[in-house]
N, CA and C atoms as a LAMMPS dump frame, in Angstrom:
ITEM: TIMESTEP
0
ITEM: NUMBER OF ATOMS
642
ITEM: BOX BOUNDS ff ff ff
-5.0000000000000000e+02 5.0000000000000000e+02
-5.0000000000000000e+02 5.0000000000000000e+02
-5.0000000000000000e+02 5.0000000000000000e+02
ITEM: ATOMS id mol type element x y z
1 1 1 N 343.634 -23.891 394.982
2 1 2 C 344.883 -23.633 394.083
3 1 3 C 344.556 -22.889 392.89
4 2 1 N 345.088 -21.672 392.616
5 2 2 C 344.772 -20.903 391.384
6 2 3 C 344.775 -21.828 390.174
7 3 1 N 343.929 -21.511 389.199
8 3 2 C 343.849 -22.121 387.902
9 3 3 C 345.093 -22.333 387.162
10 4 1 N 345.828 -21.076 387.277
11 4 2 C 347.098 -20.777 386.419
12 4 3 C 348.067 -21.897 387.009
13 5 1 N 348.333 -21.947 388.384
14 5 2 C 349.349 -22.825 388.825
15 5 3 C 348.717 -24.316 388.641
16 6 1 N 347.53 -24.513 388.761
17 6 2 C 347.057 -26.02 388.56
18 6 3 C 347.357 -26.514 387.304
19 7 1 N 347.224 -25.555 386.213
20 7 2 C 347.535 -25.936 384.875
21 7 3 C 349.122 -26.401 384.708
22 8 1 N 349.944 -25.177 385.281
23 8 2 C 351.208 -25.566 385.247
24 8 3 C 351.712 -26.914 385.771
25 9 1 N 351.217 -27.182 387.043
26 9 2 C 351.401 -28.434 387.72
27 9 3 C 350.941 -29.702 386.828
28 10 1 N 349.989 -29.639 386.255
29 10 2 C 349.385 -30.544 385.353
30 10 3 C 350.314 -30.891 384.207
31 11 1 N 350.728 -29.571 383.644
32 11 2 C 351.654 -29.591 382.428
33 11 3 C 353.011 -30.335 382.849
34 12 1 N 353.459 -30.033 384.065
35 12 2 C 354.742 -30.669 384.431
36 12 3 C 354.61 -32.093 384.657
37 13 1 N 353.39 -32.741 385.331
38 13 2 C 353.348 -34.038 385.465
39 13 3 C 353.079 -34.686 384.222
40 14 1 N 352.445 -34.296 383.19
41 14 2 C 352.253 -34.677 381.909
42 14 3 C 353.619 -34.877 381.166
43 15 1 N 354.404 -33.975 381.434
44 15 2 C 355.88 -33.898 380.698
45 15 3 C 356.671 -34.91 381.244
46 16 1 N 356.633 -34.94 382.701
47 16 2 C 357.457 -35.96 383.545
48 16 3 C 357.015 -37.309 383.173
49 17 1 N 355.69 -37.667 383.14
50 17 2 C 355.248 -38.914 382.809
51 17 3 C 355.666 -39.233 381.495
52 18 1 N 355.637 -38.366 380.423
53 18 2 C 355.982 -38.641 379.067
54 18 3 C 357.416 -39.177 378.956
55 19 1 N 358.342 -38.4 380.032
56 19 2 C 359.92 -38.577 379.948
57 19 3 C 360.003 -40.132 380.445
58 20 1 N 359.302 -40.397 381.526
59 20 2 C 359.481 -41.734 382.121
60 20 3 C 358.967 -42.671 381.026
61 21 1 N 357.915 -42.58 380.446
62 21 2 C 357.592 -43.62 379.551
63 21 3 C 358.466 -43.702 378.389
64 22 1 N 358.953 -42.633 377.883
65 22 2 C 359.897 -42.796 376.684
66 22 3 C 361.097 -43.31 377.2
67 23 1 N 361.507 -43.323 378.405
68 23 2 C 362.787 -44.326 378.856
69 23 3 C 362.415 -45.603 379.016
70 24 1 N 361.091 -46 378.867
71 24 2 C 360.919 -47.423 379.108
72 24 3 C 360.524 -47.787 380.476
73 25 1 N 360.374 -46.851 381.454
74 25 2 C 360.036 -47.065 382.869
75 25 3 C 358.727 -47.528 383.171
76 26 1 N 357.716 -46.899 382.499
77 26 2 C 356.524 -47.353 382.587
78 26 3 C 356.057 -48.346 381.799
79 27 1 N 356.445 -48.386 380.67
80 27 2 C 355.916 -49.313 379.364
81 27 3 C 356.87 -50.383 379.181
82 28 1 N 357.924 -50.726 379.912
83 28 2 C 358.918 -51.675 379.759
84 28 3 C 359.74 -51.407 378.369
85 29 1 N 360.555 -52.317 378.109
86 29 2 C 361.556 -52.349 376.896
87 29 3 C 360.869 -52.093 375.479
88 30 1 N 361.579 -51.244 374.927
89 30 2 C 361.031 -50.934 373.496
90 30 3 C 361.003 -52.198 372.561
91 31 1 N 361.809 -53.067 372.811
92 31 2 C 361.974 -54.232 372.042
93 31 3 C 362.368 -55.508 372.961
94 32 1 N 361.845 -56.612 372.754
95 32 2 C 361.994 -57.787 373.676
96 32 3 C 362.435 -59.024 372.696
97 33 1 N 363.406 -59.756 373.159
98 33 2 C 363.935 -60.877 372.227
99 33 3 C 363.012 -61.842 372.059
100 34 1 N 363.015 -62.42 370.812
101 34 2 C 361.887 -63.47 370.511
102 34 3 C 362.62 -64.966 370.438
103 35 1 N 363.102 -65.295 371.47
104 35 2 C 363.82 -66.582 371.733
105 35 3 C 362.588 -67.47 371.541
106 36 1 N 362.733 -68.531 370.731
107 36 2 C 361.656 -69.775 370.693
108 36 3 C 361.323 -70.062 372.119
109 37 1 N 360.071 -70.247 372.378
110 37 2 C 359.729 -70.518 373.666
111 37 3 C 360.273 -72.014 374.143
112 38 1 N 360.969 -72.098 375.09
113 38 2 C 361.429 -73.334 375.684
114 38 3 C 360.386 -74.028 376.429
115 39 1 N 360.642 -75.451 376.327
116 39 2 C 359.976 -76.378 377.091
117 39 3 C 359.475 -75.926 378.482
118 40 1 N 358.387 -76.257 379.238
119 40 2 C 357.995 -76.124 380.587
120 40 3 C 359.083 -76.463 381.445
121 41 1 N 358.938 -75.941 382.754
122 41 2 C 359.928 -76.547 383.746
123 41 3 C 359.704 -78.049 383.9
124 42 1 N 358.592 -78.48 384.142
125 42 2 C 358.243 -79.792 384.327
126 42 3 C 358.874 -80.607 383.319
127 43 1 N 358.758 -80.128 381.997
128 43 2 C 359.453 -81.039 380.703
129 43 3 C 360.883 -81.078 380.993
130 44 1 N 361.339 -79.878 381.43
131 44 2 C 362.771 -79.525 381.492
132 44 3 C 363.473 -80.474 382.619
133 45 1 N 362.599 -80.661 383.618
134 45 2 C 363.158 -81.476 384.744
135 45 3 C 363.268 -82.808 384.328
136 46 1 N 362.184 -83.278 383.475
137 46 2 C 362.123 -84.759 382.982
138 46 3 C 363.261 -84.895 382.054
139 47 1 N 363.432 -84.002 381.18
140 47 2 C 364.533 -84.181 380.209
141 47 3 C 365.962 -84.211 380.986
142 48 1 N 365.959 -83.189 382.009
143 48 2 C 367.421 -83.241 382.746
144 48 3 C 367.681 -84.608 383.469
145 49 1 N 366.636 -85.285 383.893
146 49 2 C 366.931 -86.583 384.646
147 49 3 C 367.356 -87.452 383.548
148 50 1 N 367.157 -87.368 382.312
149 50 2 C 367.424 -88.465 381.252
150 50 3 C 368.807 -88.266 380.679
151 51 1 N 369.496 -87.063 380.945
152 51 2 C 370.73 -86.666 380.269
153 51 3 C 371.863 -87.485 380.977
154 52 1 N 372.82 -87.895 380.326
155 52 2 C 374.075 -88.568 380.8
156 52 3 C 374.841 -87.601 381.612
157 53 1 N 375.417 -88.05 382.594
158 53 2 C 376.354 -87.336 383.507
159 53 3 C 377.73 -87.804 383.105
160 54 1 N 378.567 -86.886 382.609
161 54 2 C 379.887 -87.07 382.262
162 54 3 C 380.891 -86.103 382.607
163 55 1 N 382.263 -86.346 382.667
164 55 2 C 383.32 -85.37 382.704
165 55 3 C 383.435 -84.621 381.361
166 56 1 N 383.662 -83.472 381.272
167 56 2 C 383.785 -82.793 380.09
168 56 3 C 385.126 -82.775 379.582
169 57 1 N 385.365 -82.882 378.087
170 57 2 C 386.571 -83.005 377.413
171 57 3 C 386.661 -82.049 376.349
172 58 1 N 387.671 -81.169 376.403
173 58 2 C 387.864 -80.258 375.443
174 58 3 C 388.838 -80.506 374.295
175 59 1 N 389.442 -81.573 374.46
176 59 2 C 390.611 -81.972 373.668
177 59 3 C 390.217 -81.884 372.027
178 60 1 N 390.941 -80.994 371.311
179 60 2 C 390.744 -80.711 369.99
180 60 3 C 389.676 -79.696 369.689
181 61 1 N 389.114 -79.056 370.607
182 61 2 C 388.099 -77.926 370.231
183 61 3 C 388.825 -76.941 369.396
184 62 1 N 387.95 -76.485 368.55
185 62 2 C 388.367 -75.284 367.662
186 62 3 C 386.95 -74.653 367.178
187 63 1 N 386.703 -73.37 367.514
188 63 2 C 385.562 -72.719 366.973
189 63 3 C 385.183 -72.963 365.544
190 64 1 N 386.298 -72.791 364.723
191 64 2 C 386.008 -73.06 363.424
192 64 3 C 385.46 -74.418 362.871
193 65 1 N 385.432 -75.399 363.891
194 65 2 C 384.798 -76.761 363.627
195 65 3 C 383.332 -76.508 363.675
196 66 1 N 382.708 -75.538 364.137
197 66 2 C 381.362 -75.245 363.992
198 66 3 C 381.017 -74.031 362.97
199 67 1 N 380.914 -74.251 361.838
200 67 2 C 380.475 -73.321 360.833
201 67 3 C 379.497 -72.591 361.289
202 68 1 N 379.459 -71.308 361.499
203 68 2 C 378.281 -70.432 362.002
204 68 3 C 378.159 -69.086 361.085
205 69 1 N 376.913 -68.551 361.306
206 69 2 C 376.409 -67.494 360.464
207 69 3 C 376.38 -67.875 359.211
208 70 1 N 375.895 -68.968 358.769
209 70 2 C 375.526 -69.368 357.245
210 70 3 C 374.479 -68.704 356.817
211 71 1 N 374.339 -68.658 355.343
212 71 2 C 373.27 -67.967 354.702
213 71 3 C 371.876 -68.643 355.221
214 72 1 N 371.027 -67.884 355.585
215 72 2 C 369.755 -68.574 355.92
216 72 3 C 368.69 -68.087 354.704
217 73 1 N 368.497 -67.062 354.226
218 73 2 C 367.582 -66.795 353.095
219 73 3 C 368.115 -65.543 352.221
220 74 1 N 368.249 -65.452 350.981
221 74 2 C 368.629 -64.389 350.319
222 74 3 C 370.178 -64.032 350.745
223 75 1 N 370.216 -62.897 351.149
224 75 2 C 371.711 -62.433 351.561
225 75 3 C 371.796 -62.354 353.081
226 76 1 N 370.794 -62.781 353.807
227 76 2 C 370.813 -62.682 355.173
228 76 3 C 371.419 -64.205 355.869
229 77 1 N 372.494 -63.905 356.73
230 77 2 C 373.006 -64.828 357.23
231 77 3 C 372.448 -65.039 358.743
232 78 1 N 372.804 -66.092 359.448
233 78 2 C 372.171 -66.36 360.858
234 78 3 C 372.136 -65.262 361.765
235 79 1 N 373.309 -64.458 361.903
236 79 2 C 373.398 -63.395 362.906
237 79 3 C 372.4 -62.365 362.417
238 80 1 N 372.343 -61.997 361.122
239 80 2 C 371.451 -60.938 360.685
240 80 3 C 369.868 -61.369 360.912
241 81 1 N 369.734 -62.665 360.647
242 81 2 C 368.313 -63.173 360.912
243 81 3 C 367.925 -63.14 362.259
244 82 1 N 368.715 -63.324 363.31
245 82 2 C 368.353 -63.18 364.642
246 82 3 C 368.29 -61.771 365.009
247 83 1 N 369.121 -60.736 364.507
248 83 2 C 368.928 -59.27 364.769
249 83 3 C 367.557 -58.942 364.375
250 84 1 N 367.195 -59.243 363.259
251 84 2 C 365.812 -58.88 362.624
252 84 3 C 364.688 -59.441 363.588
253 85 1 N 364.97 -60.696 364.02
254 85 2 C 363.878 -61.505 364.733
255 85 3 C 363.702 -61.028 366.196
256 86 1 N 364.833 -60.477 366.702
257 86 2 C 364.813 -60.126 368.125
258 86 3 C 364.693 -58.615 368.456
259 87 1 N 364.844 -57.922 367.239
260 87 2 C 364.723 -56.428 367.331
261 87 3 C 363.406 -55.861 367.208
262 88 1 N 363.409 -54.499 367.383
263 88 2 C 362.285 -53.757 367.175
264 88 3 C 362.537 -52.623 366.124
265 89 1 N 361.686 -52.504 364.947
266 89 2 C 361.842 -51.348 364.036
267 89 3 C 363.101 -51.648 363.446
268 90 1 N 363.642 -52.937 363.074
269 90 2 C 364.974 -53.034 362.474
270 90 3 C 364.819 -52.821 361.07
271 91 1 N 365.715 -51.877 360.488
272 91 2 C 365.87 -51.492 358.968
273 91 3 C 367.209 -52.173 358.662
274 92 1 N 367.259 -52.857 357.351
275 92 2 C 368.392 -53.341 356.779
276 92 3 C 368.775 -52.908 355.506
277 93 1 N 369.946 -52.843 355.123
278 93 2 C 370.349 -52.52 353.709
279 93 3 C 370.077 -53.567 352.898
280 94 1 N 370.796 -53.47 351.507
281 94 2 C 370.613 -54.42 350.639
282 94 3 C 371.368 -55.694 350.842
283 95 1 N 372.539 -55.734 351.694
284 95 2 C 373.22 -56.838 352.156
285 95 3 C 372.597 -57.388 353.408
286 96 1 N 371.595 -56.918 353.776
287 96 2 C 370.72 -57.539 355.137
288 96 3 C 371.523 -57.06 356.465
289 97 1 N 372.426 -55.975 356.226
290 97 2 C 372.916 -55.743 357.579
291 97 3 C 372.132 -54.609 358.328
292 98 1 N 371.967 -54.655 359.565
293 98 2 C 370.955 -53.777 360.136
294 98 3 C 371.51 -52.478 360.408
295 99 1 N 370.849 -51.401 359.742
296 99 2 C 371.344 -50.094 359.788
297 99 3 C 370.707 -49.19 360.82
298 100 1 N 369.455 -49.749 361.478
299 100 2 C 368.947 -48.932 362.596
300 100 3 C 367.938 -50.012 363.356
301 101 1 N 367.584 -49.617 364.544
302 101 2 C 366.572 -50.624 365.062
303 101 3 C 366.815 -50.571 366.694
304 102 1 N 366.163 -51.343 367.401
305 102 2 C 366.388 -51.303 368.995
306 102 3 C 366.332 -52.782 369.214
307 103 1 N 367.333 -53.05 370.296
308 103 2 C 367.298 -54.508 370.845
309 103 3 C 367.382 -54.499 372.171
310 104 1 N 366.631 -55.179 372.858
311 104 2 C 366.465 -55.397 374.375
312 104 3 C 367.246 -56.611 374.623
313 105 1 N 368.156 -56.614 375.496
314 105 2 C 368.854 -57.846 376.024
315 105 3 C 368.247 -58.252 377.352
316 106 1 N 367.699 -59.641 377.276
317 106 2 C 367.076 -60.054 378.533
318 106 3 C 367.96 -60.679 379.465
319 107 1 N 369.361 -60.866 379.246
320 107 2 C 370.217 -61.133 380.183
321 107 3 C 370.476 -59.976 381.234
322 108 1 N 370.662 -58.81 380.986
323 108 2 C 370.83 -57.596 381.679
324 108 3 C 369.764 -56.463 381.756
325 109 1 N 368.784 -56.6 380.816
326 109 2 C 367.811 -55.659 380.638
327 109 3 C 368.309 -54.274 379.908
328 110 1 N 369.279 -54.419 379.323
329 110 2 C 369.681 -53.036 378.49
330 110 3 C 369.031 -53.107 377.196
331 111 1 N 368.751 -51.892 376.693
332 111 2 C 368.361 -51.734 375.411
333 111 3 C 369.335 -50.941 374.558
334 112 1 N 369.654 -51.349 373.278
335 112 2 C 370.471 -50.885 372.492
336 112 3 C 370.015 -50.349 371.115
337 113 1 N 370.63 -49.359 370.57
338 113 2 C 370.023 -48.917 369.335
339 113 3 C 371.004 -49.087 368.04
340 114 1 N 372.353 -49.655 368.518
341 114 2 C 373.286 -49.9 367.421
342 114 3 C 373.531 -51.48 367.528
343 115 1 N 373.52 -52.046 366.184
344 115 2 C 373.662 -53.579 366.149
345 115 3 C 374.96 -54.116 366.574
346 116 1 N 375.972 -53.014 366.561
347 116 2 C 377.231 -53.423 366.992
348 116 3 C 377.453 -53.445 368.526
349 117 1 N 376.414 -53.199 369.206
350 117 2 C 376.472 -53.365 370.606
351 117 3 C 375.938 -54.644 371.204
352 118 1 N 375.436 -55.314 370.084
353 118 2 C 374.736 -56.743 370.236
354 118 3 C 375.503 -57.77 369.804
355 119 1 N 375.477 -58.909 370.671
356 119 2 C 376.165 -60.217 370.04
357 119 3 C 374.917 -61.215 370.119
358 120 1 N 375.096 -62.219 369.214
359 120 2 C 374.14 -63.202 369.003
360 120 3 C 374.684 -64.361 369.894
361 121 1 N 374.304 -64.65 370.99
362 121 2 C 374.819 -65.596 372.022
363 121 3 C 374.29 -67.042 371.541
364 122 1 N 375.384 -67.948 371.573
365 122 2 C 374.895 -69.322 371.616
366 122 3 C 374.569 -69.766 372.992
367 123 1 N 373.409 -69.952 373.289
368 123 2 C 372.86 -70.144 374.79
369 123 3 C 373.702 -71.412 375.372
370 124 1 N 373.692 -72.528 374.528
371 124 2 C 374.713 -73.471 374.93
372 124 3 C 375.872 -73.326 374.119
373 125 1 N 376.922 -72.585 374.884
374 125 2 C 378.274 -72.176 373.978
375 125 3 C 378.738 -73.443 373.081
376 126 1 N 379.299 -72.933 372.011
377 126 2 C 379.968 -74.07 371.22
378 126 3 C 381.106 -74.995 371.819
379 127 1 N 381.678 -74.241 372.665
380 127 2 C 382.816 -75.082 373.417
381 127 3 C 382.119 -76.166 374.463
382 128 1 N 381.113 -75.582 374.966
383 128 2 C 380.357 -76.436 375.933
384 128 3 C 379.819 -77.697 375.257
385 129 1 N 379.325 -77.335 374.047
386 129 2 C 378.737 -78.502 373.405
387 129 3 C 379.917 -79.365 372.987
388 130 1 N 381.133 -78.848 372.55
389 130 2 C 382.111 -79.734 372.279
390 130 3 C 382.495 -80.633 373.301
391 131 1 N 382.57 -80.027 374.62
392 131 2 C 382.77 -80.746 375.686
393 131 3 C 381.841 -81.732 376.108
394 132 1 N 380.819 -81.618 375.689
395 132 2 C 379.543 -82.583 376.005
396 132 3 C 379.097 -83.499 374.95
397 133 1 N 379.969 -83.688 373.995
398 133 2 C 379.671 -84.722 373.018
399 133 3 C 379.828 -84.259 371.473
400 134 1 N 379.694 -83.033 371.175
401 134 2 C 379.873 -82.466 369.906
402 134 3 C 381.102 -82.781 369.109
403 135 1 N 382.109 -83.199 369.923
404 135 2 C 383.551 -83.443 369.206
405 135 3 C 383.311 -84.669 368.431
406 136 1 N 382.346 -85.66 368.629
407 136 2 C 382.345 -86.739 367.804
408 136 3 C 381.188 -86.578 366.705
409 137 1 N 380.6 -85.381 366.591
410 137 2 C 379.66 -85.078 365.499
411 137 3 C 380.404 -84.888 364.143
412 138 1 N 379.401 -84.967 363.146
413 138 2 C 379.846 -84.609 361.736
414 138 3 C 380.062 -82.979 361.698
415 139 1 N 380.696 -82.511 360.778
416 139 2 C 380.7 -80.911 360.689
417 139 3 C 379.291 -80.359 360.191
418 140 1 N 378.587 -81.251 359.614
419 140 2 C 377.226 -81.022 359.195
420 140 3 C 376.38 -80.67 360.375
421 141 1 N 376.437 -81.524 361.378
422 141 2 C 375.742 -81.553 362.576
423 141 3 C 376.253 -80.36 363.387
424 142 1 N 377.462 -80.135 363.544
425 142 2 C 378.067 -78.989 364.161
426 142 3 C 377.458 -77.589 363.705
427 143 1 N 377.429 -77.65 362.333
428 143 2 C 376.891 -76.511 361.658
429 143 3 C 375.339 -76.218 361.982
430 144 1 N 374.591 -77.326 362.039
431 144 2 C 373.189 -77.122 362.334
432 144 3 C 372.986 -76.636 363.722
433 145 1 N 373.806 -77.069 364.751
434 145 2 C 373.842 -76.638 366.144
435 145 3 C 374.181 -75.212 366.075
436 146 1 N 375.127 -74.681 365.348
437 146 2 C 375.579 -73.361 365.519
438 146 3 C 374.807 -72.429 364.87
439 147 1 N 373.723 -72.816 364.214
440 147 2 C 372.861 -71.833 363.409
441 147 3 C 371.378 -72.345 363.681
442 148 1 N 371.014 -72.796 364.836
443 148 2 C 369.685 -73.374 364.926
444 148 3 C 368.781 -72.272 365.48
445 149 1 N 367.907 -71.971 364.517
446 149 2 C 366.723 -71.054 364.767
447 149 3 C 365.645 -71.517 365.335
448 150 1 N 365.531 -73.013 365.417
449 150 2 C 364.287 -73.658 365.652
450 150 3 C 364.197 -73.765 367.357
451 151 1 N 365.342 -74.185 367.753
452 151 2 C 365.43 -74.682 369.252
453 151 3 C 365.725 -73.229 369.871
454 152 1 N 365.504 -72.964 371.292
455 152 2 C 365.933 -71.805 371.886
456 152 3 C 367.569 -71.827 372.142
457 153 1 N 368.257 -71.513 371.151
458 153 2 C 369.552 -71.628 371.214
459 153 3 C 370.264 -70.177 370.72
460 154 1 N 369.678 -69.345 370.047
461 154 2 C 370.173 -68.32 369.536
462 154 3 C 369.585 -66.991 370.067
463 155 1 N 370.188 -65.937 370.59
464 155 2 C 369.523 -64.958 371.257
465 155 3 C 370.457 -63.713 371.221
466 156 1 N 369.812 -62.535 370.8
467 156 2 C 370.548 -61.258 370.832
468 156 3 C 370.812 -60.571 372.145
469 157 1 N 371.968 -60.354 372.595
470 157 2 C 372.089 -59.811 373.908
471 157 3 C 373.274 -58.804 373.971
472 158 1 N 373.441 -58.194 374.906
473 158 2 C 374.421 -57.131 375.155
474 158 3 C 375.917 -57.767 374.88
475 159 1 N 376.654 -57.243 374.18
476 159 2 C 378.047 -57.802 373.588
477 159 3 C 378.89 -58.043 374.814
478 160 1 N 379.034 -57.206 375.655
479 160 2 C 380.178 -57.489 376.777
480 160 3 C 379.48 -58.481 377.754
481 161 1 N 378.098 -58.568 377.878
482 161 2 C 377.565 -59.686 378.691
483 161 3 C 377.819 -60.994 378.108
484 162 1 N 377.617 -60.973 376.969
485 162 2 C 377.898 -62.416 376.143
486 162 3 C 379.349 -62.956 376.419
487 163 1 N 380.248 -61.752 376.139
488 163 2 C 381.732 -62.046 376.115
489 163 3 C 382.099 -62.457 377.713
490 164 1 N 381.36 -61.883 378.639
491 164 2 C 381.656 -62.196 380.008
492 164 3 C 381.119 -63.745 380.408
493 165 1 N 380.146 -64.143 379.73
494 165 2 C 379.736 -65.534 379.855
495 165 3 C 380.578 -66.398 379.256
496 166 1 N 381.199 -66.163 377.991
497 166 2 C 382.081 -67.016 377.512
498 166 3 C 381.529 -68.405 377.196
499 167 1 N 382.253 -69.492 377.701
500 167 2 C 381.901 -70.709 377.539
501 167 3 C 381.299 -71.47 378.868
502 168 1 N 380.909 -70.536 379.749
503 168 2 C 380.441 -71.14 381.066
504 168 3 C 379.148 -71.654 381.108
505 169 1 N 378.885 -72.79 381.826
506 169 2 C 377.489 -73.396 382.085
507 169 3 C 376.859 -72.841 383.3
508 170 1 N 375.636 -73.036 383.504
509 170 2 C 374.923 -72.565 384.64
510 170 3 C 375.482 -72.779 386.064
511 171 1 N 376.376 -73.632 386.079
512 171 2 C 377.065 -73.87 387.453
513 171 3 C 377.917 -72.557 387.799
514 172 1 N 378.596 -71.93 386.906
515 172 2 C 379.303 -70.747 387.186
516 172 3 C 378.721 -69.507 386.548
517 173 1 N 377.724 -69.642 385.605
518 173 2 C 377.336 -68.192 384.985
519 173 3 C 375.638 -68.418 384.834
520 174 1 N 375.154 -67.241 385.29
521 174 2 C 373.703 -67.117 384.943
522 174 3 C 373.479 -65.598 384.668
523 175 1 N 372.456 -65.222 383.816
524 175 2 C 372.299 -63.78 383.627
525 175 3 C 371.929 -62.944 384.77
526 176 1 N 372.365 -61.901 384.675
527 176 2 C 372.099 -60.864 385.978
528 176 3 C 370.733 -60.743 386.264
529 177 1 N 369.801 -60.755 385.483
530 177 2 C 368.3 -60.569 385.611
531 177 3 C 367.795 -61.867 386.176
532 178 1 N 367.443 -61.945 387.412
533 178 2 C 366.971 -63.003 388.025
534 178 3 C 365.634 -63.607 387.231
535 179 1 N 364.931 -62.562 386.843
536 179 2 C 363.615 -62.922 386.14
537 179 3 C 363.682 -63.675 384.902
538 180 1 N 364.989 -63.809 384.246
539 180 2 C 365.082 -64.714 383.086
540 180 3 C 365.774 -66.232 383.583
541 181 1 N 366.108 -66.222 384.93
542 181 2 C 366.728 -67.498 385.015
543 181 3 C 365.915 -68.737 384.657
544 182 1 N 364.644 -68.738 384.874
545 182 2 C 363.869 -69.794 384.45
546 182 3 C 363.781 -70.213 383.157
547 183 1 N 363.667 -69.313 382.234
548 183 2 C 363.796 -69.396 380.639
549 183 3 C 364.977 -69.831 380.38
550 184 1 N 366.115 -69.205 381.05
551 184 2 C 367.521 -69.619 380.546
552 184 3 C 367.734 -71.028 380.775
553 185 1 N 367.303 -71.666 381.979
554 185 2 C 367.765 -72.935 382.184
555 185 3 C 366.861 -73.96 381.446
556 186 1 N 365.568 -73.555 381.335
557 186 2 C 364.57 -74.5 380.632
558 186 3 C 365.259 -74.513 379.17
559 187 1 N 365.705 -73.472 378.608
560 187 2 C 366.22 -73.518 377.16
561 187 3 C 367.595 -74.274 377.245
562 188 1 N 368.278 -74.073 378.192
563 188 2 C 369.626 -74.892 378.323
564 188 3 C 369.406 -76.352 378.113
565 189 1 N 368.453 -76.859 378.924
566 189 2 C 368.177 -78.322 379.14
567 189 3 C 367.37 -78.824 377.667
568 190 1 N 366.486 -78.04 377.153
569 190 2 C 365.968 -78.285 375.863
570 190 3 C 366.979 -78.61 374.94
571 191 1 N 367.956 -77.637 374.76
572 191 2 C 368.972 -77.682 373.705
573 191 3 C 369.813 -78.949 373.938
574 192 1 N 370.168 -79.179 375.09
575 192 2 C 371.135 -80.253 375.504
576 192 3 C 370.255 -81.536 375.273
577 193 1 N 369.152 -81.671 375.659
578 193 2 C 368.431 -82.831 375.392
579 193 3 C 368.236 -83.249 373.954
580 194 1 N 367.683 -82.16 373.13
581 194 2 C 367.544 -82.33 371.576
582 194 3 C 368.903 -82.779 370.915
583 195 1 N 370.045 -82.282 371.306
584 195 2 C 371.311 -82.771 370.643
585 195 3 C 371.995 -83.929 371.322
586 196 1 N 371.331 -84.407 372.411
587 196 2 C 371.97 -85.551 373.061
588 196 3 C 373.253 -85.246 373.763
589 197 1 N 373.375 -84.161 374.339
590 197 2 C 374.622 -83.863 375.005
591 197 3 C 374.575 -83.987 376.391
592 198 1 N 375.817 -84.48 376.958
593 198 2 C 375.778 -84.74 378.541
594 198 3 C 375.842 -83.536 379.137
595 199 1 N 375.872 -83.821 380.597
596 199 2 C 376.085 -82.615 381.594
597 199 3 C 377.074 -83.066 382.434
598 200 1 N 377.933 -82.195 383.16
599 200 2 C 378.657 -82.66 384.199
600 200 3 C 377.778 -82.618 385.553
601 201 1 N 378.728 -83.222 386.472
602 201 2 C 377.832 -83.126 387.825
603 201 3 C 377.408 -81.768 388.382
604 202 1 N 378.299 -80.698 388.356
605 202 2 C 378.073 -79.441 388.946
606 202 3 C 377.141 -78.673 388.013
607 203 1 N 377.212 -79 386.784
608 203 2 C 376.167 -78.435 385.938
609 203 3 C 374.797 -78.879 386.155
610 204 1 N 374.536 -80.226 386.458
611 204 2 C 373.434 -80.906 386.436
612 204 3 C 372.715 -80.415 387.963
613 205 1 N 373.589 -80.332 388.992
614 205 2 C 373.124 -79.688 390.238
615 205 3 C 372.651 -78.39 390.155
616 206 1 N 373.19 -77.623 389.362
617 206 2 C 372.941 -76.051 389.301
618 206 3 C 371.479 -75.959 388.691
619 207 1 N 371.403 -76.929 387.441
620 207 2 C 370.264 -76.858 386.761
621 207 3 C 368.904 -77.292 387.577
622 208 1 N 369.152 -78.36 388.301
623 208 2 C 368.254 -79.016 389.24
624 208 3 C 367.775 -77.9 390.245
625 209 1 N 368.598 -77.233 390.675
626 209 2 C 368.293 -76.179 391.809
627 209 3 C 367.464 -75.149 391.172
628 210 1 N 367.978 -74.664 389.998
629 210 2 C 367.131 -73.424 389.21
630 210 3 C 365.81 -74.024 388.865
631 211 1 N 365.684 -75.223 388.462
632 211 2 C 364.484 -75.721 387.995
633 211 3 C 363.397 -75.899 389.137
634 212 1 N 363.944 -76.384 390.151
635 212 2 C 362.997 -76.528 391.44
636 212 3 C 362.277 -75.185 391.846
637 213 1 N 362.888 -74.116 391.21
638 213 2 C 362.146 -72.909 391.744
639 213 3 C 361.268 -72.17 390.735
640 214 1 N 361.16 -72.925 389.535
641 214 2 C 360.647 -72.547 388.388
642 214 3 C 359.018 -72.702 388.263
């Protein structure tokens, strides 16, 4: 092959490779969520076996009974804190609002550059917690649950995916990315165990099935 055409071909390949890499196809997502690492699958199976199985009861539920997005430090509330934790290159203004950055949603594999496209998911939804025993908690304990940065309970994800999940448990909803299923159910069980929440029979069966493959 003449050198001129060889150089053109190599130049094209280099440009094409750079385009793919910048799109995240070779190097993976530009940002990955920083959910606190859940317990192992073996520990999750042990925790799950100890949880009470009970019928859910939503009587009296109101989202406002779980004070959320409280101030964590300075002018930063819980949502803003998770956005900074889970994002890459996040820049905030004087009120701690994210003005730029990148967020990778592990539920669906999408990456977003606007914080408005990202929700902070309560991995165990507030309504699910109420159904499972939080209805008898104090307001202070419900606030702790709704703003828990220590357990694997809060995660930045694509907003419409979070809205699609709603208050469903793993018996009826799982992330579309199968690669995240083990992390998701391990985190779910850890949160329920820590807060001494019950599971219903369908939820327990689904969790057992998922954990068996982890």
